[in-house]
C-alpha positions as CSV (number, residue, x, y, z in Angstrom):
1,M,3.7,39.1,44.5
2,D,5.4,38.8,41.1
3,A,8.0,36.0,40.8
4,F,8.5,36.7,44.5
5,F,11.6,34.5,45.4
6,A,13.4,35.7,42.3
7,S,12.4,39.4,42.9
8,V,13.7,39.2,46.5
9,E,17.0,37.7,45.3
10,L,17.4,40.6,42.9
11,L,17.1,43.0,45.8
12,A,20.1,41.3,47.4
13,H,21.9,40.8,44.1
14,P,21.2,43.7,41.8
15,E,24.1,42.5,39.6
16,W,21.8,39.7,38.4
17,R,19.1,42.1,37.0
18,G,18.3,41.4,33.4
19,R,19.7,37.8,33.6
20,P,17.6,34.6,33.8
21,L,17.4,33.6,37.4
22,V,16.2,30.2,38.7
23,V,15.5,29.7,42.4
24,G,15.4,26.0,43.5
25,A,17.7,23.0,43.3
26,G,21.0,23.3,41.5
27,P,21.3,22.7,37.8
28,H,22.9,19.3,38.4
29,E,21.0,18.3,41.5
30,R,17.9,16.2,41.9
31,G,15.2,18.7,42.7
32,V,12.8,21.2,41.2
33,V,12.5,24.9,40.4
34,S,10.7,26.9,43.1
35,T,10.3,29.9,40.9
36,C,12.2,31.9,38.3
37,S,12.5,35.4,36.9
38,Y,10.5,36.5,33.9
39,E,13.7,36.4,31.8
40,A,14.0,32.7,32.6
41,R,10.4,32.0,31.7
42,K,11.1,33.2,28.2
43,F,13.2,30.1,27.7
44,G,10.3,27.8,29.0
45,V,11.5,27.5,32.6
46,R,8.6,27.2,35.1
47,S,7.9,26.3,38.7
48,A,8.0,22.6,39.7
49,M,10.1,21.7,36.6
50,P,13.2,19.6,37.4
51,S,16.2,21.9,37.7
52,R,18.2,19.7,35.3
53,T,15.5,20.4,32.7
54,A,15.7,24.1,33.5
55,Y,19.4,24.0,32.9
56,Q,19.0,22.3,29.5
57,L,16.5,25.0,28.5
58,C,18.5,27.9,29.9
59,P,22.2,27.0,30.7
60,Q,23.1,30.6,31.0
61,A,20.8,31.2,34.0
62,V,21.9,31.9,37.5
63,F,20.8,29.1,39.8
64,V,20.4,29.9,43.5
65,H,19.1,27.9,46.4
66,P,16.0,29.3,48.2
67,N,16.6,31.6,51.2
68,M,13.4,31.3,53.1
69,A,14.4,33.6,55.9
70,L,15.0,36.4,53.5
71,Y,11.7,35.8,51.7
72,E,9.8,35.7,54.9
73,E,11.4,39.0,56.0
74,V,10.1,40.7,52.9
75,S,6.8,38.8,53.1
76,E,6.2,40.1,56.7
77,K,6.6,43.6,55.4
78,A,4.1,43.0,52.7
79,F,1.5,41.5,55.0
80,K,1.9,44.6,57.3
81,V,1.1,46.7,54.3
82,F,-2.0,44.5,53.6
83,G,-3.1,45.2,57.2
84,H,-3.1,48.9,56.5
85,Y,-6.0,48.4,54.1
86,T,-8.1,45.7,55.9
87,P,-7.8,43.5,59.0
88,Y,-9.3,40.6,57.0
89,V,-6.3,39.0,55.3
90,E,-6.0,35.4,54.4
91,A,-2.4,34.3,53.9
92,V,-2.2,31.6,51.2
93,S,1.6,31.5,51.1
94,V,4.5,33.8,51.7
95,D,3.8,35.6,48.4
96,E,0.0,35.4,48.0
97,A,-3.0,36.6,50.0
98,F,-6.7,37.3,49.7
99,L,-8.1,40.5,51.3
100,D,-11.7,41.3,52.1
101,I,-11.9,45.0,51.5
102,T,-15.7,45.3,51.7
103,G,-15.6,47.5,54.8
104,S,-12.6,49.7,53.8
105,V,-13.3,50.7,50.2
106,H,-15.0,53.9,51.3
107,L,-11.7,55.1,52.9
108,H,-10.0,55.2,49.5
109,G,-12.9,56.4,47.3
110,S,-13.1,53.2,45.3
111,A,-11.9,49.6,45.1
112,K,-9.5,50.6,42.3
113,G,-8.1,53.5,44.3
114,L,-7.5,51.2,47.2
115,A,-5.8,48.6,45.0
116,E,-3.5,51.2,43.4
117,S,-2.5,52.6,46.8
118,L,-1.8,49.1,48.1
119,R,0.4,48.2,45.1
120,A,2.3,51.5,45.4
121,E,3.0,50.9,49.1
122,V,4.2,47.3,48.5
123,R,6.6,48.6,45.9
124,R,7.9,51.4,48.2
125,V,8.1,49.4,51.4
126,C,9.2,46.0,50.0
127,G,11.1,46.8,46.8
128,V,9.1,44.2,44.9
129,T,5.9,44.4,42.8
130,C,2.6,42.7,43.2
131,S,-0.3,42.1,40.8
132,V,-3.8,42.6,42.1
133,G,-7.3,41.3,41.0
134,V,-10.4,43.0,42.5
135,A,-13.4,40.7,42.2
136,P,-16.5,39.5,44.1
137,N,-14.9,36.2,45.1
138,R,-11.6,34.5,45.6
139,L,-11.8,32.5,42.3
140,L,-12.2,35.6,40.2
141,A,-9.7,37.6,42.3
142,K,-7.1,35.0,41.6
143,I,-7.9,35.0,37.9
144,G,-7.7,38.8,37.8
145,S,-4.4,38.9,39.5
146,E,-2.9,36.7,36.8
147,Q,-4.2,38.8,33.8
148,N,-1.7,41.6,33.8
149,K,1.5,40.3,35.4
150,P,3.9,41.6,36.4
151,D,2.9,44.7,38.4
152,G,-0.7,44.7,37.1
153,L,-4.2,45.6,38.3
154,T,-7.3,44.0,36.9
155,M,-10.8,45.1,37.9
156,M,-13.0,42.1,37.3
157,P,-16.7,42.4,36.4
158,F,-19.3,41.9,39.2
159,D,-22.4,41.3,37.0
160,P,-23.0,37.5,36.4
161,D,-23.5,38.0,32.7
162,E,-20.4,40.2,32.3
163,I,-18.4,37.7,34.4
164,A,-19.4,34.8,32.1
165,E,-18.6,37.0,29.0
166,F,-15.2,37.9,30.5
167,L,-14.3,34.3,31.2
168,A,-15.7,32.8,28.0
169,P,-12.6,33.3,25.7
170,L,-10.1,32.4,28.4
171,P,-8.4,28.9,28.2
172,A,-9.8,26.3,30.5
173,S,-6.5,26.2,32.3
174,T,-7.3,29.6,33.7
175,L,-9.7,27.9,36.2
176,W,-8.7,26.5,39.5
177,G,-8.0,22.8,39.4
178,V,-7.6,22.6,35.6
179,G,-4.1,21.4,35.0
180,K,-2.4,19.3,32.3
181,K,-4.2,16.1,33.2
182,T,-7.6,17.7,33.2
183,L,-6.9,19.4,29.9
184,E,-6.1,16.0,28.4
185,L,-9.5,14.7,29.6
186,L,-11.3,17.7,28.1
187,A,-9.3,18.0,24.8
188,P,-10.9,15.0,22.9
189,Y,-14.3,16.7,23.3
190,G,-13.1,20.0,22.0
191,L,-13.4,21.7,25.4
192,K,-10.5,24.2,25.3
193,T,-12.0,27.4,26.6
194,C,-14.3,28.5,29.4
195,R,-17.0,29.1,26.8
196,D,-16.8,25.5,25.7
197,I,-17.3,24.4,29.3
198,Q,-20.2,26.9,29.8
199,R,-22.0,25.3,26.8
200,T,-21.5,21.7,28.0
201,D,-24.1,20.0,30.1
202,V,-22.9,19.1,33.6
203,R,-23.9,15.4,33.0
204,Q,-21.5,15.3,30.0
205,L,-18.8,16.8,32.1
206,E,-19.4,14.2,34.8
207,L,-18.8,11.4,32.2
208,I,-15.6,13.1,31.0
209,L,-14.1,13.7,34.4
210,G,-15.5,10.7,36.2
211,S,-16.7,12.9,39.1
212,A,-20.1,14.5,39.7
213,S,-18.7,17.0,42.2
214,G,-15.8,17.8,39.9
215,A,-18.1,18.4,37.0
216,E,-20.4,20.7,38.9
217,T,-17.4,22.7,40.3
218,L,-15.8,23.0,36.9
219,R,-18.9,24.3,35.2
220,N,-19.6,26.7,38.0
221,H,-16.1,28.0,37.9
222,A,-16.4,28.5,34.1
223,F,-19.2,31.0,34.9
224,G,-17.2,32.5,37.8
225,I,-19.6,31.1,40.4
226,S,-17.9,30.3,43.7
227,D,-19.2,30.6,47.2
228,D,-15.7,30.8,48.7
229,H,-14.8,33.7,51.0
230,V,-11.7,35.2,52.6
231,Q,-10.7,33.0,55.5
232,W,-8.9,35.5,57.7
233,E,-7.2,34.6,60.9
234,Q,-8.3,36.0,64.2
235,E,-6.0,38.0,66.4
236,E,-4.9,34.8,68.1
237,E,-4.3,32.3,65.5
238,K,-6.3,29.0,65.8
239,S,-4.0,27.3,63.3
240,V,-1.0,27.8,61.1
241,S,-0.9,26.3,57.6
242,R,0.6,26.6,54.2
243,E,-0.6,25.3,50.8
244,H,0.9,25.0,47.3
245,T,-0.9,24.6,44.0
246,F,1.2,23.0,41.3
247,G,1.3,24.7,37.9
248,E,0.5,21.4,36.4
249,D,-1.1,18.4,38.2
250,E,1.8,16.4,39.7
251,N,1.6,12.6,39.6
252,T,5.1,11.9,40.9
253,R,5.1,11.0,44.6
254,A,8.7,12.2,45.2
255,A,7.9,15.7,43.9
256,V,4.8,16.1,46.0
257,R,6.6,14.8,49.1
258,A,9.5,17.3,48.5
259,K,7.0,20.2,48.3
260,L,5.2,18.9,51.4
261,L,8.5,19.0,53.4
262,E,9.1,22.6,52.1
263,L,5.6,23.6,53.4
264,V,6.3,21.9,56.8
265,G,9.4,24.0,57.1
266,E,7.5,27.2,56.4
267,V,4.8,26.3,58.9
268,G,7.4,25.5,61.6
269,R,9.2,28.9,61.1
270,R,5.9,30.8,61.2
271,F,4.6,28.8,64.2
272,R,7.7,29.5,66.3
273,H,7.4,33.2,65.9
274,E,5.4,32.8,69.2
275,R,5.9,30.6,72.2
276,R,3.2,28.0,71.6
277,W,2.7,24.3,70.9
278,A,0.4,22.4,68.6
279,K,-1.6,19.3,69.4
280,T,-2.8,18.4,65.9
281,A,-1.2,18.0,62.5
282,R,-3.2,18.1,59.2
283,L,-2.4,17.1,55.6
284,K,-4.4,18.3,52.6
285,L,-4.3,16.9,49.1
286,R,-6.5,17.9,46.2
287,D,-6.4,15.8,43.0
288,A,-7.0,16.6,39.3
289,A,-10.7,15.5,39.7
290,F,-11.2,18.2,42.3
291,Q,-11.5,15.6,45.1
292,T,-9.9,16.9,48.4
293,I,-8.4,14.4,50.9
294,T,-7.6,15.6,54.4
295,R,-5.8,13.6,57.1
296,Q,-5.1,14.7,60.6
297,T,-3.5,13.2,63.6
298,S,-2.5,14.2,67.1
299,F,1.1,14.6,68.3
300,D,2.2,12.3,71.0
301,R,2.8,15.5,73.1
302,P,2.1,19.1,72.1
303,A,4.9,20.0,69.6
304,R,6.6,23.0,68.0
305,D,9.8,21.6,66.5
306,D,10.6,20.7,62.9
307,I,11.4,17.0,63.7
308,A,7.9,16.4,65.2
309,F,6.2,18.3,62.4
310,R,8.0,16.4,59.7
311,K,7.4,13.0,61.4
312,K,3.6,13.5,61.5
313,A,3.4,15.1,58.0
314,L,5.2,12.2,56.4
315,A,3.2,9.7,58.3
316,L,0.0,11.3,57.0
317,F,1.4,11.5,53.5
318,D,2.4,7.8,53.6
319,E,-1.1,7.0,54.6
320,A,-2.7,9.1,51.8
321,W,-0.1,8.1,49.1
322,P,1.6,4.7,49.9
323,T,5.3,4.3,49.2
324,D,4.6,1.5,46.8
325,E,2.8,3.9,44.5
326,P,5.6,6.1,43.0
327,T,3.3,7.6,40.4
328,R,-0.5,8.1,40.0
329,S,-3.0,8.1,37.2
330,R,-3.8,11.4,35.6
331,S,-7.1,11.7,37.3
332,K,-5.5,11.1,40.7
333,A,-2.5,13.4,40.1
334,V,-2.1,16.0,42.8
335,R,-3.2,19.6,42.1
336,L,-2.7,21.0,45.7
337,V,-0.8,20.0,48.8
338,G,-1.0,21.6,52.2
339,F,0.1,21.1,55.7
340,G,-1.0,22.8,58.9
341,V,-1.0,22.5,62.7
342,S,-3.8,23.4,65.1
343,N,-5.3,22.9,68.5
344,I,-2.8,25.3,69.9
345,V,-1.8,25.5,73.6
346,H,0.6,27.8,75.4
347,S,2.4,25.1,77.4
348,P,3.6,21.6,76.4
349,D,2.2,20.3,79.7
350,E,-1.1,22.2,79.6
351,D,-3.2,19.0,79.6
352,A,-0.7,16.6,81.2
353,A,-1.4,15.0,84.5
354,P,0.7,16.3,87.4
355,S,3.7,14.1,88.2
356,L,6.4,14.1,90.9
357,F,9.0,12.6,88.5
358,A,10.7,14.1,85.5
359,D,9.5,12.7,82.1
360,P,12.5,11.6,80.1
361,D,10.6,12.5,76.9
362,D,10.7,16.2,78.0
363,A,14.4,16.4,77.7
364,A,14.3,15.0,74.2
365,R,11.5,17.4,73.2
366,E,13.4,20.4,74.6
367,R,16.5,19.4,72.7
368,R,14.5,19.3,69.5
369,E,13.0,22.6,70.2
370,R,16.3,24.2,70.9
371,L,17.7,22.8,67.7
372,S,14.7,24.2,65.7
373,D,15.1,27.6,67.4
374,A,18.8,27.7,66.6
375,L,18.2,26.8,63.0
376,D,15.6,29.5,62.8
377,E,18.1,32.0,64.1
378,L,20.7,31.0,61.6
379,R,18.1,31.3,58.8
380,D,17.1,34.7,60.0
381,R,20.7,35.8,59.9
382,G,21.2,34.4,56.4
383,L,23.8,31.9,57.6
384,L,22.0,28.6,56.9
385,R,22.0,28.6,53.1
386,P,24.1,26.9,50.4
387,P,26.1,29.5,48.4
388,P,24.6,30.7,45.1
389,F,26.2,29.3,42.0
390,S,26.0,30.1,38.3
391,A,25.6,27.5,35.6
392,Q,28.0,29.0,33.2
C-alpha cells in the first residue's frame, strides 16, 4: 500500500490532506520516522530518518505517533481483498504482500485485468491506494510495484532478455539488498546501474563486496534472476512473523533494536488474534553483504504475551549484536530485521508433565497474558495512543 500509515491517518483526519504528515516519534523526541506522506517526502523526509532531522527539513509538518491498531484494522480489510483473488498470499508486513495468481488469472481474463480489479477493490473497501507489480518472481514484482507509485500498476516483462533490458538503466539501489553502504562499495568502480553490474564479472564483484554469495546474488538480481517464491501460510498458521527492510542499510544498534521491538509488538498482536501459544522465538538479520543471520531459542514455557516475546527477542538480538558494539562497519550494517514465533500449541500445558500442585509460574504467566490482552483491547479501541501534535 502507498505510504500506508500516513494514508490511514488521513482517513481519520481529512483536515490534514495536502499537508506534510510524518508518522513516528515526535519532532523533539529520540526516535525515527516510520513513514510519511508524499508531501513530506518532497522536503527530503524519509522512513528511518531521525524525527528531529525530519523536523529540521520540514518544520511545518504534522507529526503523529503510530496507531498500530488502526493500521491493522485497515490492513485486515486489504488482506481479505487479496484473498478474493488468490488463496496464496504471503504477508510481508501490515502494508505489503506477495500474491501467487498463477491459478486465478483465467478468472479475470488476464494478469493485468486481475491487478486492476484488485487495486480498485482495495481503494473502494479500504479507502487507500496500492501499487502493484506483476512479474514472474518476487524480486521483479517488488521492483514493479515501486515503479509507478502512488496508485500505479506495472506489468514487468517475463522474457529473460527483456527483463535484463528493463533493469539495465535502473539504478543499482533498485535491487534488493543494495543500500547506501553497498552503493559506496560499488561507486569507486563506476558501478551505478544494473547494466554496470550485468557487465561485471562475478569474481570482480566478489572482490568488491568481500562476499562470494553476495556477489553472485547481486549479479543474478541485476538480470532479474531469483528462485524465490510466494511463501503463503496454510489455513492453520505454522508461524507468525514480521520483517522490515530499511531504506538504507542501518549501522546503529539502537535504531535496529527499536525497529525490532516494533516488529515484536506487531507479531504479538497478530498472534493473539487466536488462542494459542508459541514454543520458539526467532530473530533474523540480513546485512549489507547479503549475509543472513538467524537465531532462535525456546521459551521457558509456551508463551503468547508481549513481555515474554520481548525478552526472547532482545536476548537473541544481544547475542547477534552485542551491547558493546553501538555501530557496525558498512559491510555489516543491517539491511533487514525480522522477528517471529513458531512451534505453536493450543495450550500452555500441552507438553507439561501432570502435577498435583499448582505451578507458581502459571499465575505470573496468566497475569502477563491478561495484561497483553487488555493492552490489545485498548489499542483496538484507539485508547492506547499518545495524542497527535503539530510542529508549528
